[in-house]
N, C-alpha and C positions, 0 to 999 in steps of 0.2 A: 504494500500500500504506500502511496506517495501523497503527501499532504503539502499544500502550498499555504504558507503563513504570510499574510500581507499586513504588516504591523511596523510602525516606526518607533516603538518603544525599544530601548537599548537592552533592557534586562530580561524581558520575557522570552526571546527566542532561544537562549541557551538552555533554560530550564525546560521549556517545552520540547526542544529537540531531544533532550535526554529522556523525558517521559515517553515520547512517541517511539523513540528508539528501543526502549525496554519493551514496548508493546509490539515490536516488529515492524514499525513504520518508518519511512524516510521522510524528511522534511526539507523543503526548499523555503528560503526566506527572502521576501522583497519588502522594501520600505515604502513603496509608493504604488499608486493605482495604475499608472500608465504602463510600466514594465510588466505588471501583473496581467494586463490585457493580452500582451504578446505571449506571455508564458501559457496562459489558458487556451490560446488558440491552437496549441500543439496537442491538447487532449490527453496529456500524460498524468494528470493529477486526479486522484480519487475523491478529494475533498478540499475545500478552501476554508481557512480560518481568516476572517476578514474584519479588521478594525474599522469602525465608522470614522474615527477622527484622524484621517490621513492628511498629509500635506498636499496641497493642490487639489486634485479630484478626490472627494471624500469617498468613504466606503459605500454609501448609499448610491452615489452616482455610478461607481464601478459595478455594483450589484445590478443596477438597471441595464448597464451596457452588456454585461455578461448574459443576462436573461434575454435581452433583445436580440442577441446573436444566435439564440437557440440552444445555448449551452445549459444543460441541466445538472451540472456537477453540484453535489450538495454543498451548501454554504452555511457556515456557522458564523454569525456576527458577534463581534466583541464591542462593547460600548461602556464608556465611563459615564454616560448620560443616564439619569434616572427617569427622564420624562417618558411617559407612556406613548406619546406621539411618535417618538423616534423608533420605539420597538414595533409599534403597529405598522409604521411606514415600511420598515425593513421587511417584516413578514408579508405585507401586501405586495412589495416589490419583488418577492421571490426568494427571500431567505428561508432556510429550512429550520433554523433554530437560532437562539442568541444567548449570550451570557453577559452579565453586568460585572464590570471590574469593581473591586478586586474579586477574584474567584480562586478556588482551590484546583490545582492541577488534576487530581483524581476525578473531579466532576467534569472538567473539560474533556479528559480522556474518555470518560464514559459516554459523553454526548457524541464525541467523534465516532466512537465504535458503533453506537446505535444508528447514527446517520448513514454510515457506510453499509451496515447490515441492511438497513431499510432500502437503500438504493440498489444493493445487490439482489435482494429478494424481489424487488419490483422488476428488475431486468430479467431474472431467470425463473421466477415463480417458485423457486425452491428456497427453503430455509433449513439450515443445518446447525446442529449442536453435537459435536463429536460424531458418533456413529448414528445419531438420530437425524432423519431427514423427513421433512414434510414438503410435499409438492402441492402448492396452492391450486394449481391449474387442474390437477386430476383428483385432488382431495385424498391422496394416498399417503400413507406413512410407512417408513421402513426403519428398522433398527438393526444395525450391522448387516445390512442388505437383505434382511428377512422382513416380510410383511408384518406390520404391527396393527392389530385390530384395536380400533378406538371408537367409542361412541361420539356423537356430534359434539357434546360438551367437553369430552376429554380432548378431542382435537382442538377445540377453541382454547382450552386452557393451555395446552402445550404451545400453540402458536403465539398466544399472548406472552408467555414467559420467554420464548425463544427470541421474539422480536425485541423484548425489553433487555436482553442480556447486554452487559453484566449487571444492570441495575436491579434493585429490589422492586417488585411490583406490589403495591399496597393491596391488602386483601379486599378492600372495598372496591378498588378499581378493577380487580380481577373478577369480583362478583358482577360488576356492571357489564363486563365484556361477555360474561356467560348468560346474562339475563335475556329473555325474549321480551318483545314489546308488551306482551300480555301477562308475563310471569316473571317476577323478580326473584333472583337467586339470593339466598341468605348466606351469611358468613359461615354458618355451620355446614351448609351444602357445599361450599367451596372446599372446606376441610375434607369432606367425603370424597369429592372428585380428585383432590390432590393425593389422598391416600390410595385411591384406585390406580392412578397413573404411576405413582411411586412403585407399586407392586409390579406394574408392567415394565418398568425401567430397571428393576432390581438386577444388579450385577453387570450392567451394561457400561458403566463409567459415566453415565448421565444421571444426575439426581436433581431433585427439587429440595432446596434448602429452606427451612423456616427461619426467618429473621424475626425473633420474638418482638411482638408489639408493633411490627411494621407490615410484614407480608411475606412474600416468597421470592426466591431467586433460583434460576436455573444454573447449575454448575456442571462442568465437565472435567474429567481427569486429564 
């Protein structure tokens, strides 16, 4: 994975390059919008981390130029501005997510990984976690290349957890994703579905971890 950071801060790039490197990603760094346009034209980057407050052309203007060119690369906006208007404008102009400075590197890394997974699943229709594979197009599941029998809600539960990796998915949000328009799923029901899926994943190297008081997270060995 190759990430493009467009940021004029002198301190952020070094720490971010190290964090991304530990996650198996390479990072290119540019300090202004104009050279970033040229770099993105080559299509070699999997994601852009873009600061709004750039010298010359600001990040929002760059964002609009990138989207106007038809480039759909995931873009995570960074901003030191607290105003809701800036965040709304960025999302409306085509940003996929944003973080307000100052932030913690683990949170940024989690958002980067989630955006890349989302873009990959949209492109291939397949979502993977270790030996577990869900094919959204065919609604088939395999575990270590063997068919995995799932009910509708077990499928939905796995898909929600896999798309959220490595973040913890709150129990209430997971319940909402399993609920039908005419029938709401309770937190107790979520626990039952999680238990059933855990049994089906036992010994595979894929597990659903309970984060007490928060929710669930999908882990792989």
